[in-house]
The first five atom37 places (N, CA, C, CB, O) and aatype in JSON, in Angstrom:
{
  "aatype": [12, 15, 5, 5, 1, 14, 19, 10, 19, 18, 13, 17, 7, 15, 17, 4, 7, 19, 4, 1, 5, 15, 15, 14, 15, 19, 3, 11, 10, 0, 11, 15, 0, 3, 18, 14, 19, 19, 15, 19, 0, 19, 2, 15, 7, 6, 14, 2, 6, 19, 5, 5, 18, 10, 15, 5, 8, 7, 17, 5, 13, 19, 16, 9, 2, 3, 6, 3, 7, 11, 9, 13, 16, 3, 17, 5, 7, 5, 19, 16, 14, 15, 13, 9, 9, 10, 11, 3, 7, 6, 12, 19, 5, 7, 10, 16, 7, 9, 8, 14, 0, 17, 6, 10, 11, 10, 1, 10, 17, 10, 10, 1],
  "atom_mask": [
    [1, 1, 1, 1, 1],
    [1, 1, 1, 1, 1],
    [1, 1, 1, 1, 1],
    [1, 1, 1, 1, 1],
    [1, 1, 1, 1, 1],
    [1, 1, 1, 1, 1],
    [1, 1, 1, 1, 1],
    [1, 1, 1, 1, 1],
    [1, 1, 1, 1, 1],
    [1, 1, 1, 1, 1],
    [1, 1, 1, 1, 1],
    [1, 1, 1, 1, 1],
    [1, 1, 1, 0, 1],
    [1, 1, 1, 1, 1],
    [1, 1, 1, 1, 1],
    [1, 1, 1, 1, 1],
    [1, 1, 1, 0, 1],
    [1, 1, 1, 1, 1],
    [1, 1, 1, 1, 1],
    [1, 1, 1, 1, 1],
    [1, 1, 1, 1, 1],
    [1, 1, 1, 1, 1],
    [1, 1, 1, 1, 1],
    [1, 1, 1, 1, 1],
    [1, 1, 1, 1, 1],
    [1, 1, 1, 1, 1],
    [1, 1, 1, 1, 1],
    [1, 1, 1, 1, 1],
    [1, 1, 1, 1, 1],
    [1, 1, 1, 1, 1],
    [1, 1, 1, 1, 1],
    [1, 1, 1, 1, 1],
    [1, 1, 1, 1, 1],
    [1, 1, 1, 1, 1],
    [1, 1, 1, 1, 1],
    [1, 1, 1, 1, 1],
    [1, 1, 1, 1, 1],
    [1, 1, 1, 1, 1],
    [1, 1, 1, 1, 1],
    [1, 1, 1, 1, 1],
    [1, 1, 1, 1, 1],
    [1, 1, 1, 1, 1],
    [1, 1, 1, 1, 1],
    [1, 1, 1, 1, 1],
    [1, 1, 1, 0, 1],
    [1, 1, 1, 1, 1],
    [1, 1, 1, 1, 1],
    [1, 1, 1, 1, 1],
    [1, 1, 1, 1, 1],
    [1, 1, 1, 1, 1],
    [1, 1, 1, 1, 1],
    [1, 1, 1, 1, 1],
    [1, 1, 1, 1, 1],
    [1, 1, 1, 1, 1],
    [1, 1, 1, 1, 1],
    [1, 1, 1, 1, 1],
    [1, 1, 1, 1, 1],
    [1, 1, 1, 0, 1],
    [1, 1, 1, 1, 1],
    [1, 1, 1, 1, 1],
    [1, 1, 1, 1, 1],
    [1, 1, 1, 1, 1],
    [1, 1, 1, 1, 1],
    [1, 1, 1, 1, 1],
    [1, 1, 1, 1, 1],
    [1, 1, 1, 1, 1],
    [1, 1, 1, 1, 1],
    [1, 1, 1, 1, 1],
    [1, 1, 1, 0, 1],
    [1, 1, 1, 1, 1],
    [1, 1, 1, 1, 1],
    [1, 1, 1, 1, 1],
    [1, 1, 1, 1, 1],
    [1, 1, 1, 1, 1],
    [1, 1, 1, 1, 1],
    [1, 1, 1, 1, 1],
    [1, 1, 1, 0, 1],
    [1, 1, 1, 1, 1],
    [1, 1, 1, 1, 1],
    [1, 1, 1, 1, 1],
    [1, 1, 1, 1, 1],
    [1, 1, 1, 1, 1],
    [1, 1, 1, 1, 1],
    [1, 1, 1, 1, 1],
    [1, 1, 1, 1, 1],
    [1, 1, 1, 1, 1],
    [1, 1, 1, 1, 1],
    [1, 1, 1, 1, 1],
    [1, 1, 1, 0, 1],
    [1, 1, 1, 1, 1],
    [1, 1, 1, 1, 1],
    [1, 1, 1, 1, 1],
    [1, 1, 1, 1, 1],
    [1, 1, 1, 0, 1],
    [1, 1, 1, 1, 1],
    [1, 1, 1, 1, 1],
    [1, 1, 1, 0, 1],
    [1, 1, 1, 1, 1],
    [1, 1, 1, 1, 1],
    [1, 1, 1, 1, 1],
    [1, 1, 1, 1, 1],
    [1, 1, 1, 1, 1],
    [1, 1, 1, 1, 1],
    [1, 1, 1, 1, 1],
    [1, 1, 1, 1, 1],
    [1, 1, 1, 1, 1],
    [1, 1, 1, 1, 1],
    [1, 1, 1, 1, 1],
    [1, 1, 1, 1, 1],
    [1, 1, 1, 1, 1],
    [1, 1, 1, 1, 1],
    [1, 1, 1, 1, 1]
  ],
  "atom_positions": [
    [[96.1, 94.68, 88.51], [94.91, 93.99, 89.01], [93.68, 94.4, 88.12], [94.67, 94.34, 90.55], [92.82, 93.58, 87.79]],
    [[93.67, 95.48, 87.82], [92.31, 95.93, 86.93], [92.47, 95.46, 85.58], [92.05, 97.59, 86.83], [91.48, 95.63, 84.87]],
    [[93.49, 94.91, 85.05], [93.46, 94.38, 83.77], [92.61, 93.12, 83.66], [94.81, 94.13, 83.35], [92.1, 92.92, 82.56]],
    [[92.38, 92.28, 84.57], [91.55, 91.12, 84.52], [90.2, 91.44, 84.68], [91.91, 90.17, 85.47], [89.33, 91.09, 83.88]],
    [[89.97, 92.17, 85.8], [88.48, 92.56, 86.22], [88.52, 94.01, 86.62], [87.87, 91.63, 87.52], [89.55, 94.63, 86.88]],
    [[87.34, 94.48, 86.64], [87.23, 95.92, 87.34], [87.55, 95.62, 89.07], [85.43, 96.67, 87.06], [87.29, 94.6, 89.71]],
    [[88.15, 96.83, 89.49], [88.52, 96.88, 90.82], [87.9, 97.93, 91.59], [89.86, 97.0, 90.92], [87.99, 99.09, 91.17]],
    [[87.28, 97.69, 92.65], [86.9, 98.75, 93.46], [87.81, 99.2, 94.57], [85.73, 98.43, 93.97], [88.44, 98.41, 95.27]],
    [[87.84, 100.54, 94.68], [88.74, 100.99, 95.59], [87.95, 101.9, 96.51], [89.92, 101.65, 94.93], [87.39, 102.84, 95.95]],
    [[87.79, 101.78, 97.85], [86.91, 102.35, 98.92], [87.77, 103.16, 99.86], [86.14, 101.21, 99.73], [88.58, 102.69, 100.66]],
    [[87.5, 104.4, 99.67], [88.09, 105.16, 100.85], [87.2, 105.51, 101.87], [88.68, 106.37, 100.45], [86.12, 106.06, 101.66]],
    [[87.68, 105.16, 103.15], [86.76, 105.35, 104.34], [87.81, 105.82, 105.47], [85.87, 103.87, 104.76], [89.03, 105.94, 105.36]],
    [[86.95, 106.07, 106.66], [87.64, 106.54, 107.89], [86.8, 105.94, 109.07], [0.0, 0.0, 0.0], [85.57, 105.9, 109.06]],
    [[87.58, 105.46, 110.09], [86.97, 104.92, 111.24], [86.16, 106.16, 111.87], [88.08, 104.27, 112.25], [85.2, 105.86, 112.58]],
    [[86.45, 107.56, 111.7], [85.68, 108.46, 112.36], [84.51, 108.86, 111.54], [86.45, 109.58, 112.76], [83.74, 109.72, 111.97]],
    [[84.34, 108.31, 110.38], [83.17, 108.74, 109.64], [82.0, 107.82, 109.73], [83.52, 108.9, 108.24], [81.99, 106.6, 109.57]],
    [[80.94, 108.68, 110.05], [79.64, 107.97, 110.49], [78.9, 107.47, 109.23], [0.0, 0.0, 0.0], [78.18, 106.48, 109.38]],
    [[78.98, 108.0, 108.09], [78.5, 107.41, 106.85], [79.11, 106.31, 106.41], [78.56, 108.23, 105.86], [78.5, 105.43, 105.79]],
    [[80.49, 106.25, 106.72], [81.3, 105.17, 106.39], [80.74, 103.77, 107.17], [82.82, 105.57, 106.79], [80.73, 102.66, 106.64]],
    [[80.34, 104.05, 108.35], [79.78, 102.89, 109.26], [78.69, 102.18, 108.48], [79.15, 103.45, 110.69], [78.55, 100.96, 108.58]],
    [[77.77, 103.08, 107.56], [76.63, 102.62, 106.82], [77.16, 101.77, 105.49], [75.7, 103.94, 106.4], [76.66, 100.73, 105.07]],
    [[78.2, 102.41, 104.98], [78.49, 101.71, 103.52], [79.58, 100.71, 103.78], [79.03, 102.83, 102.26], [79.85, 100.02, 102.8]],
    [[80.25, 100.46, 104.83], [81.25, 99.52, 105.02], [80.66, 98.01, 104.9], [81.9, 99.8, 106.39], [81.31, 97.11, 104.36]],
    [[79.47, 97.83, 105.39], [79.14, 96.36, 105.5], [78.71, 96.11, 104.0], [77.87, 95.98, 106.7], [78.7, 94.92, 103.69]],
    [[78.39, 96.92, 103.1], [78.05, 96.66, 101.73], [79.42, 96.32, 101.03], [77.28, 97.93, 101.05], [79.55, 95.33, 100.3]],
    [[80.48, 97.24, 101.32], [81.93, 96.89, 100.72], [82.3, 95.49, 101.2], [83.15, 97.98, 101.22], [82.87, 94.72, 100.42]],
    [[82.0, 95.1, 102.51], [82.67, 93.82, 102.94], [81.78, 92.78, 102.13], [82.67, 93.56, 104.68], [82.32, 91.99, 101.36]],
    [[80.44, 92.79, 102.31], [79.72, 92.01, 101.5], [80.35, 91.84, 99.89], [78.33, 92.63, 101.55], [80.66, 90.78, 99.35]],
    [[80.4, 92.81, 99.49], [81.09, 92.6, 97.98], [82.35, 91.86, 98.01], [81.46, 94.0, 97.25], [82.59, 90.93, 97.24]],
    [[83.34, 92.37, 99.1], [84.49, 91.78, 99.07], [84.38, 90.21, 99.45], [85.36, 92.55, 99.95], [85.23, 89.46, 98.98]],
    [[83.46, 89.74, 100.19], [83.33, 88.4, 100.61], [82.85, 87.42, 99.27], [82.23, 88.38, 101.86], [83.14, 86.23, 99.13]],
    [[82.17, 88.14, 98.49], [81.73, 87.4, 97.26], [82.61, 87.01, 96.34], [80.88, 88.05, 96.58], [82.33, 86.17, 95.49]],
    [[83.83, 87.61, 96.44], [85.08, 87.25, 95.69], [84.76, 87.48, 93.98], [85.52, 85.54, 96.1], [85.65, 87.14, 93.21]],
    [[83.75, 87.92, 93.53], [83.46, 88.15, 92.28], [84.47, 89.26, 91.53], [82.02, 88.54, 92.29], [85.0, 89.2, 90.42]],
    [[84.52, 90.23, 92.47], [85.51, 91.36, 91.9], [86.48, 91.87, 93.07], [84.61, 92.72, 91.29], [86.15, 92.05, 94.24]],
    [[87.73, 92.07, 92.51], [88.47, 92.68, 93.79], [88.17, 93.78, 94.48], [89.62, 92.94, 93.56], [87.57, 94.68, 93.88]],
    [[88.48, 93.93, 95.71], [88.07, 95.25, 96.65], [89.26, 95.63, 97.25], [86.94, 94.99, 97.87], [89.88, 94.73, 97.81]],
    [[89.79, 96.88, 97.27], [90.99, 97.37, 98.11], [90.32, 98.61, 98.7], [92.47, 97.74, 97.2], [89.8, 99.46, 97.99]],
    [[90.34, 98.67, 100.1], [89.81, 99.67, 100.8], [91.21, 100.6, 101.34], [88.83, 98.99, 102.0], [92.34, 100.15, 101.55]],
    [[90.84, 101.8, 101.48], [91.99, 102.7, 102.23], [91.46, 103.37, 103.36], [92.62, 103.85, 101.31], [90.5, 104.12, 103.16]],
    [[91.84, 103.26, 104.39], [91.57, 103.9, 105.77], [92.22, 105.14, 105.95], [91.97, 103.05, 106.89], [93.43, 105.18, 106.17]],
    [[91.44, 106.27, 105.87], [92.0, 107.5, 105.71], [91.97, 108.24, 107.01], [91.33, 108.23, 104.65], [90.91, 108.56, 107.55]],
    [[93.23, 108.52, 107.55], [93.26, 109.21, 108.65], [92.66, 108.38, 110.1], [92.48, 110.47, 108.25], [92.11, 108.96, 111.04]],
    [[92.88, 107.21, 110.04], [92.12, 106.29, 111.02], [92.91, 105.84, 112.11], [91.59, 105.08, 110.37], [92.47, 105.02, 112.92]],
    [[94.13, 106.37, 112.19], [95.09, 105.9, 113.18], [96.06, 104.99, 112.94], [0.0, 0.0, 0.0], [96.19, 104.67, 111.76]],
    [[96.86, 104.43, 113.81], [97.9, 103.37, 113.51], [97.38, 102.25, 113.0], [98.64, 102.97, 114.61], [96.18, 102.01, 113.1]],
    [[98.4, 101.26, 112.26], [97.99, 99.97, 111.71], [97.01, 99.14, 112.96], [99.5, 99.09, 111.26], [95.86, 98.76, 112.74]],
    [[97.59, 99.0, 114.01], [96.9, 98.17, 115.04], [95.55, 98.77, 115.34], [97.74, 98.07, 116.37], [94.6, 98.01, 115.54]],
    [[95.41, 99.93, 115.37], [94.14, 100.6, 115.61], [93.13, 100.3, 114.52], [94.35, 102.07, 115.72], [91.97, 100.01, 114.83]],
    [[93.55, 100.38, 113.21], [92.68, 100.19, 112.19], [92.12, 98.68, 112.12], [93.38, 100.6, 110.94], [90.96, 98.33, 111.95]],
    [[93.3, 97.85, 112.3], [92.81, 96.37, 112.52], [91.88, 96.12, 113.51], [93.85, 95.5, 112.84], [90.94, 95.36, 113.25]],
    [[92.0, 96.67, 114.66], [91.08, 96.61, 115.64], [89.72, 96.94, 115.46], [91.47, 97.26, 116.51], [88.77, 96.31, 115.91]],
    [[89.69, 98.2, 114.6], [88.3, 98.62, 114.24], [87.75, 97.79, 113.37], [88.19, 99.91, 113.71], [86.55, 97.53, 113.46]],
    [[88.5, 97.25, 112.41], [87.82, 96.37, 111.4], [87.55, 94.97, 112.28], [88.87, 96.11, 109.93], [86.43, 94.48, 112.27]],
    [[88.23, 94.58, 112.77], [87.72, 93.28, 113.79], [86.52, 93.35, 114.63], [88.77, 92.95, 114.85], [85.67, 92.47, 114.69]],
    [[86.49, 94.61, 115.37], [85.24, 94.81, 116.09], [84.03, 94.69, 115.19], [85.24, 96.16, 116.75], [83.01, 94.1, 115.54]],
    [[84.2, 95.34, 113.88], [83.02, 95.25, 113.03], [82.88, 94.06, 112.25], [82.97, 96.32, 112.16], [81.87, 93.88, 111.58]],
    [[83.85, 93.19, 112.29], [83.86, 91.76, 111.67], [83.93, 92.18, 109.99], [0.0, 0.0, 0.0], [83.26, 91.55, 109.17]],
    [[84.69, 93.13, 109.67], [84.82, 93.49, 108.29], [86.36, 92.93, 107.87], [84.6, 95.2, 108.1], [87.42, 93.08, 108.48]],
    [[86.12, 92.32, 106.77], [87.43, 91.58, 106.41], [88.06, 92.1, 104.98], [87.11, 89.94, 106.31], [88.97, 91.51, 104.39]],
    [[87.46, 93.22, 104.58], [87.97, 93.61, 103.31], [89.53, 94.15, 103.24], [87.04, 94.67, 102.82], [89.85, 94.88, 104.18]],
    [[90.31, 93.96, 102.49], [91.6, 94.25, 102.22], [91.86, 95.82, 102.52], [91.9, 93.83, 100.76], [91.27, 96.6, 101.78]],
    [[92.67, 96.35, 103.53], [92.72, 97.64, 103.74], [94.32, 98.1, 103.77], [91.93, 97.93, 105.03], [95.23, 97.48, 104.31]],
    [[94.4, 99.2, 103.12], [95.69, 99.96, 103.15], [95.59, 101.12, 104.17], [96.05, 100.53, 101.71], [94.67, 101.91, 103.95]],
    [[96.34, 101.35, 105.21], [96.17, 102.27, 106.27], [96.88, 103.55, 105.62], [96.83, 101.72, 107.74], [98.08, 103.59, 105.37]],
    [[95.95, 104.6, 105.38], [96.64, 105.91, 105.0], [96.72, 106.84, 106.14], [95.91, 106.62, 103.87], [96.17, 107.94, 106.13]],
    [[97.39, 106.42, 107.07], [97.64, 106.98, 108.41], [97.51, 108.76, 108.47], [99.22, 106.44, 108.83], [96.92, 109.43, 109.31]],
    [[98.23, 109.17, 107.33], [98.23, 110.76, 107.32], [97.42, 111.35, 106.25], [99.66, 111.33, 107.14], [97.48, 112.57, 106.07]],
    [[96.65, 110.57, 105.52], [95.66, 110.99, 104.37], [96.45, 111.45, 103.23], [0.0, 0.0, 0.0], [95.88, 112.33, 102.59]],
    [[97.67, 111.09, 102.75], [98.6, 111.24, 101.81], [97.95, 110.74, 100.67], [99.86, 110.62, 102.11], [97.68, 111.51, 99.75]],
    [[97.6, 109.24, 100.6], [97.06, 108.65, 99.4], [95.7, 109.29, 98.9], [96.87, 107.19, 99.66], [95.44, 109.4, 97.7]],
    [[94.88, 109.7, 99.91], [93.7, 110.24, 99.72], [93.86, 111.52, 98.99], [93.04, 110.37, 100.95], [93.27, 111.81, 97.95]],
    [[94.74, 112.26, 99.64], [95.04, 113.47, 98.82], [95.49, 113.39, 97.53], [95.91, 114.18, 99.37], [95.1, 114.15, 96.64]],
    [[96.47, 112.34, 97.37], [96.99, 112.05, 96.0], [95.83, 111.67, 94.86], [98.01, 110.82, 96.15], [95.98, 111.94, 93.66]],
    [[94.7, 111.03, 95.4], [93.7, 110.66, 94.69], [92.52, 111.92, 94.36], [93.16, 109.48, 95.46], [91.46, 111.91, 93.74]],
    [[93.22, 112.92, 95.02], [92.19, 114.17, 95.09], [90.91, 113.92, 95.7], [91.84, 114.7, 93.72], [89.91, 114.37, 95.14]],
    [[90.79, 113.2, 96.9], [89.79, 112.75, 97.64], [89.24, 114.08, 98.35], [0.0, 0.0, 0.0], [90.04, 114.98, 98.61]],
    [[88.12, 114.19, 98.61], [87.32, 115.22, 99.32], [86.51, 114.98, 100.41], [86.55, 115.75, 98.54], [86.53, 115.64, 101.45]],
    [[85.74, 113.95, 100.17], [84.79, 113.26, 101.13], [84.88, 111.66, 101.36], [83.39, 113.54, 100.63], [85.23, 110.9, 100.46]],
    [[84.59, 111.3, 102.42], [84.49, 109.93, 102.64], [82.89, 109.55, 103.08], [85.61, 109.53, 103.79], [82.29, 110.25, 103.89]],
    [[82.38, 108.56, 102.55], [83.03, 107.46, 101.83], [83.11, 107.71, 100.29], [82.26, 106.14, 102.11], [82.13, 108.12, 99.67]],
    [[84.09, 107.5, 99.82], [84.44, 107.7, 98.32], [84.61, 106.32, 97.68], [85.84, 108.58, 98.12], [84.94, 105.4, 98.44]],
    [[84.43, 106.08, 96.52], [84.57, 104.86, 95.62], [85.12, 105.26, 94.38], [83.25, 104.14, 95.35], [84.82, 106.33, 93.84]],
    [[85.97, 104.38, 93.88], [86.85, 104.4, 92.55], [86.7, 103.06, 91.92], [88.47, 104.7, 92.82], [87.03, 102.01, 92.48]],
    [[86.14, 103.14, 90.64], [86.08, 101.87, 89.96], [87.37, 101.99, 88.72], [84.38, 101.62, 89.29], [87.51, 102.89, 87.89]],
    [[88.11, 100.92, 88.92], [89.25, 100.89, 87.93], [89.24, 99.97, 87.08], [90.42, 100.8, 88.45], [89.15, 98.81, 87.49]],
    [[89.33, 100.23, 85.7], [89.38, 99.3, 84.56], [90.64, 99.44, 83.78], [88.22, 99.52, 83.65], [90.9, 100.56, 83.34]],
    [[91.4, 98.54, 83.57], [92.5, 98.42, 82.78], [93.46, 99.64, 83.06], [92.06, 98.32, 81.32], [94.09, 100.23, 82.19]],
    [[93.48, 99.89, 84.25], [94.44, 100.68, 84.96], [94.01, 102.14, 85.03], [0.0, 0.0, 0.0], [94.73, 102.99, 85.54]],
    [[92.94, 102.4, 84.56], [92.31, 103.93, 84.47], [91.05, 103.76, 85.36], [91.85, 104.49, 82.75], [90.35, 102.76, 85.53]],
    [[90.92, 105.12, 85.92], [89.6, 105.38, 86.73], [88.49, 105.61, 85.79], [89.69, 106.64, 87.69], [88.52, 106.52, 84.97]],
    [[87.42, 104.69, 85.92], [86.4, 104.91, 84.95], [84.91, 105.18, 85.73], [86.38, 103.59, 83.95], [83.85, 105.34, 85.12]],
    [[85.03, 105.19, 86.8], [83.67, 105.97, 87.72], [84.47, 106.25, 89.23], [81.94, 104.63, 88.02], [85.4, 105.65, 89.75]],
    [[83.73, 107.38, 89.66], [83.79, 107.91, 91.07], [82.54, 108.03, 91.57], [0.0, 0.0, 0.0], [81.56, 108.37, 90.9]],
    [[82.55, 107.73, 92.87], [81.19, 108.0, 93.66], [81.43, 108.29, 95.1], [80.2, 106.74, 93.61], [82.5, 107.96, 95.61]],
    [[80.59, 108.82, 95.7], [80.59, 109.07, 97.04], [79.23, 108.92, 97.68], [81.11, 110.36, 97.26], [78.18, 108.85, 97.03]],
    [[79.32, 108.86, 99.18], [77.95, 108.32, 99.72], [77.78, 106.96, 99.83], [0.0, 0.0, 0.0], [78.7, 106.16, 99.62]],
    [[76.56, 106.61, 100.18], [76.16, 105.13, 100.57], [75.76, 104.61, 99.23], [74.88, 104.98, 101.73], [75.27, 105.31, 98.35]],
    [[76.01, 103.36, 99.15], [75.79, 102.52, 97.92], [75.64, 101.05, 98.37], [77.03, 102.67, 96.86], [76.56, 100.52, 99.0]],
    [[74.39, 100.31, 98.03], [74.07, 99.08, 98.45], [75.16, 98.1, 97.58], [72.44, 98.81, 98.18], [75.62, 98.42, 96.48]],
    [[75.45, 96.97, 98.25], [76.41, 96.09, 97.56], [75.79, 95.7, 96.2], [76.74, 94.79, 98.43], [76.64, 95.51, 95.32]],
    [[74.45, 95.53, 95.81], [74.07, 95.29, 94.61], [74.23, 96.22, 93.73], [73.0, 94.95, 94.59], [74.3, 95.89, 92.55]],
    [[74.32, 97.52, 94.09], [74.8, 98.47, 93.09], [76.04, 98.51, 92.6], [74.66, 99.56, 93.47], [76.3, 98.65, 91.4]],
    [[76.95, 98.37, 93.61], [78.34, 98.35, 93.44], [78.66, 97.24, 92.45], [79.05, 98.15, 94.77], [79.34, 97.41, 91.44]],
    [[78.03, 95.94, 92.88], [78.37, 94.8, 92.12], [77.87, 94.99, 90.66], [77.79, 93.54, 92.77], [78.58, 94.56, 89.76]],
    [[76.74, 95.59, 90.37], [76.14, 96.06, 89.05], [77.13, 96.76, 88.25], [74.94, 96.98, 89.24], [77.39, 96.41, 87.1]],
    [[77.82, 97.97, 88.96], [78.43, 98.71, 88.18], [79.89, 97.97, 87.88], [78.46, 100.08, 88.79], [80.51, 98.39, 86.9]],
    [[80.39, 97.05, 88.55], [81.55, 96.4, 88.5], [80.97, 95.29, 87.14], [82.02, 95.68, 90.18], [81.62, 95.18, 86.1]],
    [[80.0, 94.73, 87.31], [79.68, 93.84, 86.2], [79.46, 94.25, 84.76], [78.6, 93.24, 86.55], [79.63, 93.6, 83.73]],
    [[79.01, 95.59, 84.98], [78.6, 96.34, 83.58], [80.21, 96.74, 82.92], [77.47, 98.03, 83.95], [80.3, 96.98, 81.71]],
    [[81.2, 96.76, 83.63], [82.44, 97.25, 83.1], [83.4, 95.83, 82.92], [83.13, 98.47, 84.2], [84.57, 95.94, 82.54]],
    [[82.93, 94.75, 83.16], [83.78, 93.44, 82.7], [84.12, 93.39, 81.4], [83.1, 92.17, 82.91], [84.77, 92.43, 80.96]]
  ]
}
């Protein structure tokens, strides 16, 4: 996927207060369809609980349910929210905290 355009990978949790602030930016970026966005819901419950949470907030970004946190651990994640930008199959940037949609989009654009 990252061979064609940079991809944003977003690690978040339904239990994470800061993620509630960053997820609208990720959703806005995902809806723009300029760059692929894949999110990973870390320790956020069963698939139906994650889907219900996303629906409740109106977020439509693609989400992989990391029910037991294994994916997050494999990526050596330590805090949420975390962002990884992939280009040509390699991690080129890693970020944590709140980032507005325009900043994430600019980072992706600079890597095209």
